[in-house]
C-alpha positions in Angstrom: 266.3 170.9 -70.2 263.1 171.8 -68.4 261.6 174.9 -66.9 262.6 175.4 -63.3 259.9 176.1 -60.7 260.1 177.4 -57.1 257.6 178.6 -54.5 258.8 182.0 -53.2 259.0 182.4 -49.4 256.6 184.5 -47.3 253.5 183.1 -49.1 254.8 184.2 -52.5 253.7 182.6 -55.7 255.1 179.5 -57.5 257.5 181.0 -60.1 258.9 179.6 -63.3 262.3 180.2 -64.8 262.0 179.2 -68.5 264.4 176.5 -69.8 267.3 178.0 -71.7 267.8 181.0 -69.4 271.5 181.7 -68.9 273.1 183.5 -66.0 276.5 183.6 -64.3 275.7 182.2 -60.9 275.7 184.6 -58.0 278.1 187.2 -59.7 280.7 186.8 -57.0 284.1 188.2 -58.1 286.7 185.5 -58.9 289.1 186.4 -56.1 286.4 185.6 -53.6 285.5 182.2 -55.1 287.7 180.4 -52.5 285.4 181.8 -49.7 282.0 181.9 -51.5 281.4 180.0 -54.7 279.0 181.6 -57.3 277.4 178.1 -57.7 277.1 177.4 -54.0 274.9 178.9 -51.3 273.7 181.8 -53.4 273.0 179.9 -56.7 269.2 179.7 -56.3 268.7 183.3 -55.0 271.1 184.5 -57.8 269.1 182.6 -60.5 265.8 184.1 -59.4 267.3 187.6 -58.8 269.0 187.6 -62.2 265.9 186.6 -64.2 263.7 189.0 -62.2 266.1 191.9 -62.5 267.0 191.3 -66.2 263.3 191.3 -67.3 261.7 193.1 -64.3 259.2 190.2 -63.7 259.1 186.5 -63.0 256.7 184.1 -64.6 254.3 182.8 -62.0 251.3 180.5 -61.7 247.8 181.9 -60.9 245.6 179.7 -58.7 243.6 178.8 -61.9 246.7 177.5 -63.6 247.3 180.5 -65.9 250.7 182.1 -66.1 251.3 185.8 -65.3 254.2 188.3 -64.9 254.9 188.5 -61.1 256.5 191.7 -59.9 256.3 193.4 -63.3 257.8 196.9 -63.1 258.8 196.7 -59.5 262.5 197.6 -60.1 265.8 196.5 -58.6 265.1 197.1 -54.9 262.2 194.5 -55.2 264.5 191.9 -56.9 267.3 192.6 -54.3 264.8 191.9 -51.5 263.6 188.7 -53.3 267.3 187.6 -53.4 267.7 188.1 -49.6 264.4 186.3 -48.8 265.0 183.4 -51.1 268.5 183.0 -49.7 267.3 182.9 -46.1 264.7 180.3 -47.1 267.1 178.1 -49.2 270.3 178.2 -47.2 269.4 179.6 -43.8 272.6 181.7 -43.8 271.1 185.1 -42.9 274.4 186.9 -42.5 275.6 185.8 -46.0 272.3 186.5 -47.6 272.1 190.0 -46.0 275.7 190.7 -47.1 274.7 189.7 -50.6 271.7 191.9 -50.4 273.8 194.8 -49.1 276.3 194.3 -52.0 273.4 194.5 -54.5 272.1 197.6 -52.8 275.4 199.4 -52.9 276.0 198.4 -56.5 272.6 199.9 -57.3 273.3 203.1 -55.4 276.7 203.7 -57.0 275.4 202.8 -60.5 277.4 199.6 -61.0 274.3 197.5 -61.7 273.3 196.9 -65.3 270.0 198.3 -66.4 267.2 195.8 -66.7 266.0 194.7 -70.1 262.4 195.4 -70.7 261.9 193.2 -73.6 260.4 189.7 -73.4 263.1 187.0 -72.9 261.8 185.1 -76.0 260.8 182.0 -74.0 257.4 181.6 -72.4 257.2 178.7 -69.9 
């Protein structure tokens, strides 16, 4: 297993998800899996969102090759927007990505979203 890297859209940095990070796909309720798979169109945006939201940062490369915590302390709205932007860049399905973003936003507003963990994930890329 290796670290996974991706260049964020809109001139964002190249980010790193450390090997060993576990997540549940795009957190789509099971009854909807026939319409939208949690490991389908929203897998990559879900991966990035889940790591960013869980730890409130993403590992990223500086121009000089050092690694830093991108988006540290930005909060859920920031990670929800990253989800939508990455989805549009990866799958080109603006309607689905916007619906996913809206679902994340509503979950945050009604308090269904889990609180982020502020501790280090234990793995540095």
